[in-house]
C-alpha positions in Angstrom: 22.1 -70.1 -26.0 23.0 -72.1 -22.9 25.7 -74.5 -24.1 26.8 -77.6 -22.1 30.6 -76.9 -22.5 31.9 -78.7 -19.3 31.8 -82.2 -20.4 35.1 -84.2 -20.6 33.6 -87.8 -21.4 31.2 -86.7 -24.0 32.1 -84.7 -27.4 30.0 -83.7 -30.3 32.7 -84.2 -32.7 31.1 -83.0 -35.9 27.8 -82.5 -37.8 26.8 -82.9 -41.5 24.0 -83.8 -43.7 21.5 -84.7 -41.0 23.9 -86.3 -38.9 25.9 -85.9 -35.7 29.1 -87.8 -34.9 29.8 -87.9 -31.1 32.2 -89.8 -28.4 30.4 -91.3 -25.5 33.6 -92.0 -23.6 35.9 -94.0 -25.6 32.8 -95.0 -28.2 32.2 -93.1 -31.4 28.5 -92.8 -32.4 26.6 -91.4 -35.5 22.9 -90.6 -35.1 20.6 -88.5 -37.1 19.7 -85.2 -36.0 16.8 -83.1 -37.7 18.6 -79.8 -37.1 21.6 -80.7 -39.2 20.4 -79.3 -42.5 23.8 -78.3 -43.8 26.1 -80.5 -46.0 29.6 -79.4 -45.2 32.5 -81.6 -45.9 33.1 -84.5 -43.2 36.5 -83.7 -42.5 37.1 -85.7 -39.3 38.5 -89.2 -39.9 36.3 -90.1 -37.1 33.4 -90.5 -39.2 34.9 -93.7 -40.9 35.8 -95.1 -37.3 32.3 -95.2 -35.8 31.4 -98.0 -33.4 27.7 -97.6 -34.0 25.5 -95.9 -36.9 21.8 -95.5 -36.4 20.0 -95.3 -39.9 16.6 -93.8 -40.4 14.1 -95.5 -42.5 10.9 -93.8 -43.5 9.3 -93.1 -40.2 11.3 -95.4 -38.1 15.1 -96.6 -38.0 17.4 -98.8 -36.3 21.0 -99.4 -35.6 22.7 -100.4 -39.0 26.1 -101.0 -37.4 26.3 -101.5 -33.6 29.6 -102.5 -32.0 29.1 -101.0 -28.6 29.0 -103.1 -25.3 25.6 -103.4 -23.7 26.2 -100.6 -21.5 29.2 -98.5 -20.0 29.5 -95.4 -17.9 30.6 -91.8 -18.3 31.1 -89.1 -15.9 30.1 -85.4 -15.9 33.2 -84.3 -13.8 31.9 -81.0 -13.3 29.5 -81.9 -10.7 31.1 -85.5 -10.2 27.7 -87.3 -12.0 28.1 -90.8 -13.6 25.6 -92.2 -15.9 25.0 -95.5 -17.6 25.0 -95.4 -21.4 23.5 -97.7 -24.0 22.4 -97.7 -27.5 18.4 -97.8 -26.9 15.6 -97.5 -29.6 14.9 -94.8 -31.7 18.5 -93.4 -31.5 18.8 -92.7 -27.9 21.7 -93.1 -25.7 20.1 -92.9 -22.5 21.2 -89.3 -21.8 20.8 -85.8 -23.3 24.3 -84.3 -22.8 23.0 -80.7 -23.5 21.1 -81.0 -20.1 24.2 -80.6 -18.5 23.6 -76.8 -18.7 20.6 -77.1 -16.8 22.3 -79.4 -14.2 24.8 -76.8 -13.4 22.2 -73.8 -12.9 19.8 -75.6 -10.8 22.5 -77.5 -8.7 24.1 -74.2 -7.7 20.5 -72.9 -6.6 20.0 -76.1 -4.4 23.3 -75.8 -2.9 23.1 -72.1 -2.1 19.3 -72.4 -0.7 20.6 -73.0 2.7 17.4 -75.1 3.6 16.0 -78.5 2.7 14.5 -78.6 -1.0 12.0 -80.7 -2.3 12.2 -81.3 -6.2 9.4 -82.8 -8.1 10.8 -84.1 -11.6 8.2 -84.8 -14.2 8.8 -86.9 -17.4 12.0 -87.8 -15.6 13.1 -90.2 -18.3 16.4 -91.8 -17.0 17.0 -89.8 -14.0 19.6 -87.3 -15.2 18.0 -84.3 -13.6 17.1 -86.4 -10.5 20.6 -87.5 -10.0 21.9 -83.9 -10.3 19.3 -82.5 -7.8 20.0 -85.5 -5.3 23.8 -85.0 -5.5 23.3 -81.1 -5.0 21.4 -82.1 -1.8 17.6 -82.0 -2.5 15.1 -84.8 -2.0 13.6 -85.8 -5.2 10.2 -87.2 -6.3 11.0 -88.9 -9.9 7.9 -89.6 -12.0 7.8 -91.2 -15.3 5.1 -93.5 -17.0 7.6 -95.9 -18.2 8.5 -98.7 -15.7 11.8 -99.4 -17.7 12.9 -95.9 -17.7 12.3 -95.7 -13.8 14.4 -98.8 -13.2 17.3 -97.2 -15.4 17.0 -94.2 -13.3 17.6 -96.4 -10.2 20.4 -97.9 -11.7 21.8 -94.1 -12.3 21.2 -93.3 -8.6 23.0 -96.4 -7.4 26.0 -95.5 -9.7 26.2 -92.1 -8.1 26.0 -93.5 -4.5 22.3 -92.4 -3.8 20.6 -95.6 -3.5 19.9 -94.6 0.4 19.2 -91.0 -0.6 15.7 -89.6 -0.3 14.3 -90.1 -3.9 10.9 -91.3 -4.3 10.2 -93.4 -7.8 6.7 -93.2 -9.2 5.6 -95.0 -12.5 2.5 -93.3 -13.3 1.0 -90.9 -15.7 2.4 -87.2 -14.8 -0.8 -85.4 -14.9 -2.9 -87.8 -13.1 0.0 -88.1 -10.5 -0.1 -84.1 -10.2 -3.8 -84.2 -9.6 -3.6 -86.6 -6.7 -0.6 -84.6 -5.3 -2.9 -81.6 -5.2 -5.7 -83.3 -3.5 -3.2 -84.5 -1.0 -1.9 -81.1 -0.4 1.8 -82.3 -1.3 4.0 -79.4 -2.3 7.4 -78.9 -3.8 10.0 -76.2 -3.6 11.0 -76.7 -7.2 9.6 -78.3 -10.4 11.5 -79.9 -13.4 9.3 -80.9 -16.5 10.6 -82.3 -19.5 7.3 -83.6 -21.5 7.8 -85.4 -24.7 6.7 -83.8 -27.9 4.0 -86.4 -28.4 2.5 -88.7 -25.8 -0.6 -90.8 -24.7 -3.0 -90.3 -21.9 -3.9 -92.8 -19.5 -6.8 -93.7 -21.6 -4.5 -94.3 -24.6 -5.6 -91.1 -26.2 -2.7 -89.2 -28.4 -2.0 -85.5 -27.2 0.2 -83.1 -28.7 2.6 -80.9 -26.4 1.6 -77.4 -27.9 -1.9 -78.4 -27.1 -1.3 -79.5 -23.4 1.7 -77.5 -22.3 -0.5 -74.8 -20.6 -2.3 -77.1 -18.5 0.6 -79.0 -17.7 2.6 -76.3 -16.4 -0.6 -74.7 -14.6 -1.2 -78.0 -13.0 2.4 -78.5 -11.7 2.7 -74.7 -10.7 -0.3 -75.5 -8.2 2.1 -77.8 -6.5 4.8 -75.3 -5.7 5.3 -74.5 -2.0 4.9 -70.9 -0.1 8.7 -70.6 -0.7 9.5 -72.1 -4.4 13.0 -72.0 -5.6 12.7 -72.7 -9.5 10.6 -74.0 -12.0 12.7 -75.6 -15.3 10.6 -76.5 -18.4 12.3 -78.2 -21.1 11.1 -78.6 -24.7 12.4 -80.4 -27.8 9.4 -79.6 -29.8 10.2 -77.4 -32.8 6.9 -75.7 -32.8 7.2 -74.4 -29.5 9.8 -71.7 -29.0 11.7 -70.8 -25.9 9.9 -67.6 -25.5 6.3 -69.1 -25.5 7.4 -71.8 -22.8 8.7 -68.7 -20.7 5.4 -66.7 -21.5 3.6 -69.8 -20.1 5.8 -70.2 -17.1 5.6 -66.7 -16.2 1.8 -66.4 -16.3 1.1 -69.5 -14.5 3.6 -68.9 -11.5 3.1 -65.0 -11.3 0.1 -65.2 -8.9 2.1 -67.8 -6.6 5.3 -65.7 -6.3 6.8 -62.9 -7.8 9.9 -64.2 -9.8 12.1 -63.9 -13.1 11.8 -66.0 -16.1 14.7 -66.4 -18.7 14.4 -68.6 -21.8 17.0 -69.6 -24.4 18.0 -72.6 -26.6 20.0 -75.2 -25.2 23.1 -76.4 -27.3 26.2 -78.5 -27.5 29.4 -77.1 -29.1 30.9 -78.8 -32.3 34.4 -79.7 -31.8 35.3 -79.1 -35.6 33.8 -75.9 -35.9 33.4 -74.5 -32.5 30.1 -73.5 -33.2 27.1 -74.5 -31.1 24.3 -77.0 -32.2 20.9 -76.2 -31.0 19.4 -79.0 -29.0 16.1 -78.1 -27.6 15.2 -75.1 -25.6 14.7 -74.4 -21.9 12.7 -72.0 -19.7 13.7 -71.1 -16.0 11.9 -69.4 -13.4 13.3 -68.4 -10.2 11.6 -66.7 -7.3 12.8 -63.1 -6.4 12.7 -64.2 -2.8 15.2 -67.1 -2.5 
């Protein structure tokens, strides 16, 4: 498992009975987590001192308790990155802290490349990976279908002094954007893809990641340059294993360039137990001739 162990402003304090207790800077938050199927004793006193609690009700949910400010900042000191945090809909906080394990990995690749690197970040959300890649020196094309999330990503970039950095923000359906880029002949040295488990196409049709992932990866792989650096594929879909993603990644890129695929779970270490909580998975492809 790849654990994001270098956080100082974020801590996964404890987990029990479908919930996780976290600190985001100085604030304590309780959120539901379907991976937490154990019911161990909640020993930490912090459970009673939460500033916010997200409560699930049927197929939805809401913040039953919310004493948080509208927004605040935390820092990932390992890479000198800053992020804006706020309580959003559907239990989100505007950042997935387990992704720091991936930021560390591809930031090193970009810095060590010794050449300009163009990164395509698809389903880019609030721009955690965009900021990390840009800070490492890459130019980034940030694509997300949500105008609000793209605005949030711009704020994160500004927070990191990257307002003038070559970051191109695109509000668009990722598939449609990739199809246009292929027709234009635009290529990238690296691709980061973090598709949701479920989504809607440009015509409003509902799609499931398991049914669409191969075609999405194949399409994005066609945008890799003649000297690609890496391809990162993330998933929070329980029915899609890391190994399956790795097989797809390898088969889609093998004709383009010889490389190596490594796949594993992503995780966060629980402070109370020192054991890792699984938080999705990732598959990483790197070219043999970097």
